[in-house]
C-alpha positions in Angstrom: 31.8 -176.2 -61.9 30.1 -178.0 -59.0 29.2 -181.6 -59.7 25.5 -182.2 -59.6 25.5 -185.7 -61.1 26.4 -188.3 -58.6 28.5 -191.1 -60.1 27.6 -194.6 -59.2 29.9 -195.8 -56.4 31.6 -199.1 -56.6 31.2 -201.7 -53.8 34.9 -201.2 -52.7 34.6 -197.4 -52.5 31.3 -197.7 -50.7 32.9 -199.9 -48.1 35.8 -197.5 -47.7 33.5 -194.5 -47.2 31.5 -196.4 -44.6 34.7 -197.4 -42.8 35.8 -193.7 -42.8 32.4 -192.6 -41.3 32.7 -195.4 -38.7 36.0 -193.9 -37.5 34.1 -190.6 -36.9 31.5 -192.6 -34.9 34.4 -194.2 -32.9 35.4 -190.8 -31.6 32.0 -190.8 -29.7 31.8 -194.5 -28.8 29.9 -194.0 -25.6 27.2 -192.0 -27.3 27.0 -194.7 -30.0 26.7 -197.4 -27.4 23.9 -195.5 -25.6 22.1 -195.0 -29.0 22.3 -198.7 -29.7 20.9 -199.7 -26.3 18.1 -197.1 -26.7 17.3 -198.3 -30.2 17.1 -202.0 -29.2 15.1 -201.2 -26.1 12.6 -198.9 -27.9 11.9 -201.5 -30.6 11.6 -204.4 -28.2 9.1 -202.6 -26.0 7.1 -201.6 -29.0 7.2 -205.2 -30.4 5.7 -206.5 -27.1 2.5 -204.5 -27.8 1.0 -206.9 -30.4 1.8 -209.9 -28.1 -0.1 -208.3 -25.2 -2.9 -207.3 -27.6 -3.4 -210.9 -28.5 -3.4 -212.0 -24.9 -6.0 -209.3 -24.0 -8.3 -210.5 -26.8 -7.9 -214.1 -25.8 -9.0 -213.1 -22.2 -12.4 -212.3 -23.7 -14.5 -215.4 -24.0 -18.1 -214.9 -25.2 -19.2 -218.2 -23.6 -17.5 -218.1 -20.2 -17.4 -214.3 -19.9 -14.7 -211.7 -19.8 -11.7 -211.9 -17.5 -11.6 -208.2 -16.7 -8.6 -208.6 -14.4 -6.5 -210.2 -17.1 -7.7 -207.7 -19.8 -6.9 -204.8 -17.5 -3.5 -206.3 -16.6 -2.5 -206.8 -20.3 -3.8 -203.3 -21.2 -1.9 -201.6 -18.4 1.3 -203.4 -19.3 0.8 -202.6 -23.0 0.4 -198.9 -22.1 3.5 -199.0 -19.9 5.6 -200.7 -22.7 4.4 -198.2 -25.3 5.1 -195.2 -23.1 8.6 -196.6 -22.3 9.2 -197.2 -26.0 8.2 -193.6 -26.9 10.5 -192.2 -24.2 13.4 -194.3 -25.4 12.6 -193.3 -29.0 12.5 -189.6 -28.1 15.8 -189.8 -26.1 17.3 -191.7 -29.0 16.3 -189.0 -31.6 17.8 -186.3 -29.4 21.0 -188.3 -28.9 21.3 -189.0 -32.6 20.8 -185.4 -33.5 23.5 -184.3 -31.1 25.8 -187.2 -32.2 25.4 -186.3 -35.9 26.1 -182.6 -35.1 29.3 -183.6 -33.3 30.4 -185.8 -36.2 29.5 -183.1 -38.8 31.3 -180.4 -36.7 34.4 -182.6 -36.6 34.2 -183.3 -40.3 33.6 -179.7 -41.3 36.6 -178.7 -39.1 38.7 -181.3 -40.7 37.7 -180.1 -44.2 38.4 -176.4 -43.3 41.8 -177.3 -41.8 42.6 -179.3 -44.9 41.7 -176.4 -47.2 44.1 -174.1 -45.2 46.9 -176.7 -45.5 46.5 -177.3 -49.3 49.3 -175.9 -51.5 48.5 -172.9 -53.6 48.8 -175.0 -56.7 45.9 -177.2 -55.6 43.8 -174.2 -54.7 44.4 -172.8 -58.1 43.0 -175.9 -59.7 39.9 -176.0 -57.4 37.0 -173.6 -57.8 35.8 -171.8 -54.8 32.3 -172.9 -55.5 33.3 -176.5 -55.4 35.1 -176.1 -52.1 32.1 -174.3 -50.6 29.8 -177.1 -52.0 31.8 -179.7 -50.2 32.0 -177.9 -46.8 28.3 -177.0 -46.8 26.0 -179.0 -49.1 27.9 -182.3 -49.1 28.4 -182.2 -45.3 24.8 -181.2 -44.7 23.7 -184.2 -46.9 25.9 -186.4 -44.7 24.4 -184.8 -41.6 20.8 -185.4 -42.7 21.6 -189.1 -43.3 23.4 -189.5 -40.0 20.6 -188.0 -38.0 17.7 -189.6 -39.8 18.3 -192.2 -42.5 20.8 -194.3 -40.6 18.7 -194.3 -37.5 15.6 -195.2 -39.6 17.5 -198.0 -41.4 18.9 -199.5 -38.2 15.5 -199.3 -36.5 13.9 -200.9 -39.6 16.3 -203.8 -39.4 15.6 -204.4 -35.8 11.8 -204.1 -36.5 12.0 -206.6 -39.3 14.0 -209.1 -37.3 11.8 -208.6 -34.2 8.5 -208.9 -36.1 9.7 -212.1 -37.8 10.6 -213.6 -34.4 7.3 -212.4 -33.0 5.3 -213.9 -35.9 7.3 -217.2 -35.6 6.5 -217.4 -31.9 2.9 -216.6 -32.6 2.1 -219.0 -35.4 4.5 -220.8 -37.7 1.8 -221.8 -40.2 0.7 -218.2 -40.7 4.3 -217.2 -41.0 4.5 -219.6 -44.0 1.5 -217.8 -45.5 3.0 -214.3 -44.9 6.4 -215.1 -46.4 4.8 -215.7 -49.8 4.1 -212.0 -50.2 7.5 -210.7 -48.7 9.6 -211.4 -51.8 7.0 -209.6 -54.0 7.1 -206.5 -51.8 10.9 -206.5 -51.7 11.1 -207.0 -55.5 8.8 -204.1 -56.2 10.6 -201.8 -53.8 14.1 -202.6 -55.3 12.9 -202.6 -58.9 11.0 -199.3 -58.6 13.8 -197.6 -56.7 16.3 -198.5 -59.4 14.0 -197.1 -62.0 13.4 -193.9 -60.1 17.0 -193.2 -59.0 18.1 -191.9 -62.5 15.0 -189.7 -62.6 15.9 -188.0 -59.4 19.5 -187.5 -60.6 18.0 -185.9 -63.8 15.8 -183.8 -61.6 18.8 -182.5 -59.7 20.7 -181.9 -62.9 17.8 -179.9 -64.5 17.3 -177.9 -61.3 21.0 -177.1 -61.2 20.9 -176.0 -64.8 17.9 -173.7 -64.2 19.6 -172.2 -61.1 22.9 -171.7 -62.9 21.2 -170.0 -65.9 19.1 -167.8 -63.6 22.2 -166.7 -61.6 24.2 -166.0 -64.8 21.4 -164.0 -66.4 20.6 -162.0 -63.3 24.2 -161.0 -62.8 24.3 -159.8 -66.4 20.9 -158.1 -66.5 22.3 -154.7 -67.4 24.1 -156.1 -70.4 21.0 -158.1 -71.5 19.0 -154.9 -71.5 21.7 -152.9 -73.1 21.7 -155.3 -76.1 17.9 -155.8 -76.1 18.0 -159.5 -75.6 15.2 -159.8 -73.1 12.9 -161.9 -75.4 15.7 -164.4 -76.3 16.6 -164.8 -72.6 12.9 -165.3 -71.6 12.6 -168.0 -74.3 15.6 -169.8 -73.0 14.4 -169.6 -69.4 11.0 -170.9 -70.4 12.6 -173.9 -72.0 14.8 -174.7 -69.0 12.0 -174.1 -66.6 9.8 -176.5 -68.6 12.5 -179.2 -68.6 13.0 -178.8 -64.8 9.2 -179.1 -64.3 9.0 -182.2 -66.4 11.9 -183.8 -64.7 10.2 -183.1 -61.3 7.0 -184.6 -62.5 8.6 -187.8 -63.9 10.6 -188.4 -60.7 7.8 -187.6 -58.3 5.1 -189.5 -60.3 7.1 -192.7 -60.6 8.4 -192.3 -57.0 4.9 -192.0 -55.7 3.9 -195.3 -57.2 6.3 -197.3 -55.0 4.2 -196.8 -51.8 0.8 -197.8 -53.3 2.4 -200.8 -55.1 4.0 -202.1 -51.9 0.9 -201.3 -49.9 -1.2 -203.3 -52.4 1.0 -206.4 -51.9 0.9 -205.9 -48.1 -2.9 -205.6 -48.2 -2.9 -208.8 -50.2 -0.8 -210.4 -47.5 -3.3 -209.2 -44.9 -6.1 -210.9 -46.9 -4.1 -214.1 -47.1 -3.2 -214.0 -43.4 -6.8 -213.4 -42.4 -8.0 -216.2 -44.7 -5.4 -218.5 -43.4 -6.1 -217.5 -39.8 -9.8 -218.3 -40.2 -8.9 -221.7 -41.7 -6.4 -222.5 -38.9 -8.9 -221.2 -36.2 -11.6 -223.6 -37.4 -9.2 -226.5 -36.8 -8.2 -225.1 -33.4 -4.6 -224.4 -34.6 -4.6 -220.7 -33.5 -6.6 -218.4 -31.3 -8.3 -215.1 -32.3 -5.9 -213.2 -30.2 -2.9 -214.8 -32.0 -4.5 -213.9 -35.4 -4.8 -210.3 -34.2 -1.2 -210.2 -32.9 0.1 -211.7 -36.1 -1.7 -209.1 -38.2 -0.2 -206.3 -36.1 3.3 -207.8 -36.5 2.7 -208.0 -40.3 1.7 -204.3 -40.5 4.9 -203.4 -38.5 7.0 -205.5 -40.9 5.6 -203.7 -44.0 6.6 -200.2 -42.6 10.4 -200.6 -43.1 9.9 -202.3 -46.5 7.8 -199.3 -47.7 10.5 -196.9 -46.6 13.4 -199.0 -48.0 13.6 -197.3 -51.4 13.7 -193.7 -50.1 16.1 -194.5 -47.3 18.4 -196.4 -49.6 18.5 -193.6 -52.1 19.2 -191.0 -49.5 21.9 -193.1 -47.9 23.5 -193.6 -51.3 23.4 -189.8 -51.9 25.0 -189.3 -48.4 27.7 -191.8 -49.1 28.5 -190.1 -52.5 28.7 -186.7 -50.7 30.9 -188.2 -48.0 33.2 -189.7 -50.7 33.7 -186.2 -52.2 34.5 -184.8 -48.8 37.0 -187.6 -48.1 38.5 -187.1 -51.5 39.3 -183.6 -50.5 40.7 -184.7 -47.1 42.9 -187.2 -48.8 44.5 -184.5 -51.0 48.2 -183.8 -50.6 48.8 -181.0 -48.1 51.5 -178.4 -48.6 54.9 -180.0 -48.3 56.3 -179.8 -44.7 59.3 -177.6 -44.0 62.7 -179.2 -44.0 63.6 -180.7 -40.6 66.5 -178.3 -40.3 64.5 -175.2 -41.4 65.0 -172.1 -39.2 62.6 -169.4 -38.2 63.3 -166.0 -40.0 63.2 -163.5 -37.2 64.9 -160.4 -38.7 65.6 -159.6 -42.3 67.6 -156.9 -44.0 65.5 -157.3 -47.2 68.1 -158.3 -49.7 66.5 -160.7 -52.2 68.4 -162.4 -55.0 67.2 -164.6 -57.8 70.0 -166.8 -59.1 69.4 -168.7 -62.4 65.8 -169.4 -61.5 63.7 -171.6 -63.8 60.1 -172.6 -63.1 57.3 -174.5 -64.7 53.8 -175.1 -63.3 53.2 -178.4 -65.0 56.8 -179.6 -65.3 56.7 -179.3 -69.1 55.9 -175.7 -70.2 58.5 -173.3 -68.9 57.2 -170.0 -67.4 60.5 -168.6 -66.2 63.9 -169.6 -67.6 67.3 -168.9 -66.1 66.3 -165.6 -64.4 68.7 -163.7 -62.2 68.5 -160.3 -60.5 69.1 -158.7 -57.1 66.9 -156.4 -55.0 68.9 -154.6 -52.4 67.5 -153.5 -49.0 65.1 -150.5 -49.3 65.0 -150.7 -53.1 61.8 -150.4 -55.1 61.9 -153.0 -57.8 59.2 -152.8 -60.5 58.2 -155.8 -62.6 56.4 -154.9 -65.9 55.5 -156.8 -69.0 52.5 -158.2 -70.9 49.9 -160.5 -69.5 51.3 -164.0 -69.0 54.9 -162.9 -69.0 55.5 -164.4 -65.5 55.2 -161.3 -63.3 52.9 -162.8 -60.7 54.8 -166.1 -60.8 57.9 -164.2 -59.5 55.8 -163.2 -56.4 54.6 -166.8 -56.0 58.2 -168.0 -55.9 59.3 -165.3 -53.4 56.5 -166.3 -51.0 57.2 -170.0 -51.6 53.6 -170.6 -52.8 55.6 -172.6 -55.3 59.2 -173.8 -55.2 61.7 -173.1 -58.0 62.3 -175.9 -60.5 66.0 -174.9 -60.9 68.3 -172.3 -59.4 67.6 -170.7 -56.1 66.2 -167.6 -54.4 68.2 -166.1 -51.5 67.0 -163.8 -48.7 69.9 -162.1 -46.9 72.3 -164.6 -48.4 70.3 -167.7 -47.3 68.3 -170.0 -49.6 64.6 -169.2 -48.7 64.0 -173.0 -48.6 66.0 -173.0 -45.4 63.4 -170.8 -43.7 60.1 -172.0 -42.4 57.3 -171.0 -44.8 55.3 -169.2 -42.0 58.2 -167.0 -41.0 59.2 -166.3 -44.6 55.8 -165.2 -45.5 55.5 -163.1 -42.4 58.5 -161.0 -43.8 56.3 -159.9 -46.7 53.1 -157.8 -46.8 51.0 -157.7 -49.9 48.4 -155.6 -51.7 46.7 -157.5 -54.5 44.5 -156.5 -57.4 41.7 -158.5 -56.0 40.7 -156.8 -52.7 39.8 -158.9 -49.7 37.7 -157.3 -46.9 36.0 -159.4 -44.3 32.7 -158.7 -42.5 33.8 -156.6 -39.6 34.4 -152.9 -38.9 36.7 -150.7 -41.0 39.0 -150.5 -38.0 39.4 -154.3 -37.8 40.0 -154.6 -41.5 42.9 -152.1 -41.5 44.2 -153.4 -38.1 44.4 -156.9 -39.7 47.9 -155.8 -41.0 49.4 -155.7 -37.5 48.6 -157.6 -34.4 47.4 -155.5 -31.5 47.4 -152.3 -33.6 46.4 -149.2 -31.8 43.8 -146.7 -32.9 46.5 -144.1 -33.6 48.4 -146.5 -35.8 45.3 -147.4 -37.8 44.4 -143.8 -38.3 48.0 -143.0 -39.4 47.9 -145.7 -42.0 44.5 -144.5 -43.2 45.9 -141.0 -43.6 48.9 -142.4 -45.5 46.5 -144.2 -47.9 44.3 -141.1 -48.3 41.2 -142.9 -47.0 41.0 -141.3 -43.6 38.9 -138.4 -44.8 36.3 -140.7 -46.3 36.2 -142.8 -43.1 35.7 -139.8 -40.9 32.7 -138.7 -43.1 30.9 -141.9 -42.3 28.3 -141.8 -39.4 30.2 -144.5 -37.4 33.7 -143.6 -38.6 36.1 -146.5 -38.1 33.4 -148.5 -36.4 31.4 -148.7 -39.7 30.6 -152.3 -40.5 31.7 -153.7 -43.9 29.1 -156.1 -45.2 29.2 -158.8 -47.9 32.9 -158.2 -48.7 32.5 -154.5 -49.0 29.5 -154.2 -51.3 28.8 -150.8 -49.7 32.2 -149.5 -50.9 33.6 -148.6 -54.3 36.4 -150.6 -55.8 38.8 -147.7 -55.2 37.8 -147.3 -51.6 38.3 -151.1 -51.0 41.7 -150.9 -52.6 42.7 -147.9 -50.5 41.8 -149.8 -47.3 43.9 -152.8 -48.3 46.8 -150.4 -49.0 46.3 -148.9 -45.5 46.4 -152.4 -44.1 49.7 -153.1 -45.9 51.1 -149.7 -44.7 50.4 -150.8 -41.1 52.3 -154.0 -41.4 55.8 -154.1 -39.9 57.1 -156.4 -42.6 60.4 -155.4 -44.2 59.3 -156.4 -47.7 56.3 -155.2 -49.7 54.6 -156.7 -52.7 52.2 -154.6 -54.7 50.5 -156.7 -57.4 48.5 -154.3 -59.6 47.6 -152.5 -56.4 46.5 -149.3 -58.2 44.5 -150.9 -61.0 41.1 -150.2 -59.3 41.6 -146.5 -58.4 41.2 -143.4 -60.5 44.1 -141.3 -61.8 43.8 -138.7 -59.1 43.7 -141.2 -56.2 46.6 -143.1 -57.9 48.7 -139.9 -57.7 47.9 -139.4 -54.0 48.7 -143.1 -53.2 51.9 -143.0 -55.2 53.2 -140.0 -53.2 52.3 -141.6 -49.9 53.8 -144.9 -50.9 57.1 -143.3 -51.8 57.5 -142.3 -48.2 56.0 -145.5 -46.7 58.2 -147.8 -48.9 61.4 -146.1 -47.6 63.3 -148.7 -45.7 61.4 -151.6 -47.2 62.4 -153.8 -50.2 59.4 -153.3 -52.4 58.2 -155.2 -55.5 55.7 -153.4 -57.7 53.9 -155.4 -60.4 52.1 -153.0 -62.7 50.6 -152.5 -66.1 50.2 -148.8 -65.6 53.7 -147.5 -66.0 53.0 -144.2 -64.1 53.2 -146.3 -61.0 56.8 -147.4 -61.6 58.5 -144.3 -63.0 60.4 -143.6 -59.7 61.4 -147.3 -59.1 65.1 -147.9 -58.4 65.1 -150.9 -60.7 62.6 -151.8 -63.4 62.6 -155.4 -64.7 60.9 -155.9 -68.1 59.7 -159.5 -68.3 58.7 -161.2 -71.5 58.1 -164.9 -72.0 59.6 -165.7 -68.6 62.8 -163.8 -69.2 64.1 -160.4 -68.2 64.6 -158.7 -71.5 65.5 -155.3 -70.1 66.4 -153.8 -66.8 67.2 -150.3 -65.6 65.5 -147.1 -64.5 62.6 -145.4 -66.3 64.6 -142.8 -68.2 67.3 -145.3 -69.1 64.8 -147.8 -70.6 63.1 -145.0 -72.6 66.4 -144.0 -74.1 67.1 -147.6 -75.2 63.9 -147.5 -77.3 63.3 -151.2 -76.6 60.4 -153.2 -75.4 59.7 -151.0 -72.4 59.6 -147.9 -74.6 57.1 -149.7 -76.9 54.8 -150.4 -73.9 55.2 -146.8 -72.6 54.5 -145.4 -76.1 51.3 -147.6 -76.4 50.0 -146.3 -73.1 50.8 -142.6 -73.3 51.1 -141.7 -77.0 
């Protein structure tokens, strides 16, 4: 299940994540340097505004008159500086958006490449929803922080330092008065943000629970109605909806108090500055213009302090998301091929298991001391109860996992001597879980062979007994498959994957419960076609429905990781053993 609660990060892990993000920034160092120059320039020009405002006010003397030339000069320069600051700020925003998109694109590409390189064992342990969450939601969270929060935080630091320097240059006595209120503002912002952060985590948790419950109930709506449980489900939804609403209210209410509280202290600081300014003015320690400039600096200083809590929370959320992404990137990739591994170019299709033992966790054996030989062109059926180790045999053939003991030979050579890519290219597979991508029917079938022609695709469709259905569609082979084939029945999807496998030039074929999603009539048609298409290929058929394996050259009956019986269909029935029991249970 996707993690919605964000664990509190340690200081060391936070530093490590920041260092990793910095390496992504280093890939675009010229853009980062340009952003830094623009950021400093924008803030410096904006901070000159209050200084010029003070000078313009001081140029107005009620006794000697107004120095219009000086006032005009200061106002013109102030307008120029503000315009230049705005231009720099706009260019900086565009640059940061592009920079963040480049970084996120690189990060997302790294994550996707990593997922493709993970061993099957790691993918079996990871849920698809969790992987999607990391490649989409987590990286989007990092993107939002890179393009907005980090820019805001960096700009805030420059603004705070610049305003303090400006206030110090304007009036050191007033700076002493102002500093009295700064710790109070910072204390309130930090204290409130710490109190609110758990509430926002709770809000996310309750929203996730509500969404998860809604998705689960909507997917099972027919079952709910069939059992008449609508009222019970409505009551549960009402309760979860109320919990989510309350969590939202608590988080938003207390979060909304931070701004007014900090503003109150800042307004109090303004009162103290004004009072002190009047006092110092009476003793000719400061001018009216300097008081005005100081107040403008004080207001600029309070802006980043007000935003501190929200920015810090969002940056922490982004760092937690980045940590999850980096945790995936740091996962161990599939073991590299041996340095002396060779490319398998041609194969006869003779596969031999010799005393093979295997365990997924290193403790519980799944297969023990298993041996058999599949000769070229043979159809080998593997049958047995659920959990007997049938699919594990396929995983070992394809080197999704390596054997614990013993060896598997292909054409007399240990399969570990071949590169994984070339070994897997020697097989074509049809699985129980159909996989169709969003493209045309033609492209989905042609996926089985590179540069497949229209004639080859049509021939494969004919062999799979799906061609007539395809021709009945308005767009024929150009019909688009949407949302994984939601517009097709399970049987039709399975037939298309079988057609894809028929098109493949691979010498070995694996059918893992390939006919489980088709009706009996279609199964008969497919079985007849497959008897012709499997001729010349070494074929492995994993099946629960024994009608599929009657004509197999060799049937291996697997139980508890061992081959308990082997032979042809009629031979095994005559023995009256475990195979006969399974057959009797299905057909008598």
